[in-house]
N, C-alpha and C positions, 0 to 999 in steps of 0.2 A: 593585396597585402593582408596577411593574417594578423589578427590581434591576439595578443597573449592574454589568457584568462587565468588568473590565480584563483584557485578554488579552495576556500576554507570550509572543509567538511565539518558540520556541527558535531560536537561531542556525542550527541544523541544518535549518531550514525556510525558506530565503530566498524561495522562490516564494510561500509562503503569506504571509510577512511583507510582500510587495509588494502583496498584495490589499487592496481597500478594507476598512475596519473591519467593515462589515456582512457581507461574505463571510467574514472571519475569524470573526466571531461565529457565523454559521450553521454553519461547520465545527466550531467549538468545541462548540456545542450538540448537533450530531449525534453527536460523539464522546462527550460526557457522557451523552446518552440511551442510547447503546450500552452504556456502562460500567454505568449504573444497571440496565438490563435484565439484563445479564450477572450483576451482583452479586446480583440477586433470584433468579437461577437457580443461584447458587453458583459461577459461572464467574469465575476470577481475571482481573483487568484485563490482565495480561500475555498471556492467551490471546486477548483481543480484538485486541491488536496483532499477534500471530502470525497470527490469522485474516485480518486486513487484508493482511499481507505475502503470505500464501498466495493470496489473491484477486488481488492485483497480479501475482504470479508467473504464475498461471494465465492471466490476461489477456495477459500478455507472450508466453507460450508459444503461445496461440491466434493472436495476431497474427503471430508468427514462422512458424507453420505456414501461415497464409493467404498470407504473403509468399512462402514456398517454393512453394506451389501456383501462385501468380501468375507467378513467375519460372522455375519448373521446376528450381530448385536442389534438390540432394539432401542429405539429412542426412549428417553426418560420424559414423562409428561411434565408440563409446566406446573400442574397442580402438585405433583410429587416434589418437585424442586422447591416450590413455595412452602409446602408442609415441612420438609426437612430443614428449611432455613428459618422456620418459625414465623412465617408471614401469613 
């Protein structure tokens, strides 16, 4: 027997809210599966969210590096950023 899951997508997730219900359900179930597995290992739910954020950040950094290689753009030093910010 299948249980019906009503998914209330938070307002902070407008892109997901625009997706068809079956896609929202798949995303919800994937997150729930990750949470259950983490809880079985004693990992707090908040760390799953942090893990996802870190994966997203790492992917963005990889994409930025590839774009820099493609365009020949050079990175800006941390010292220059601090100086320009007046720190």
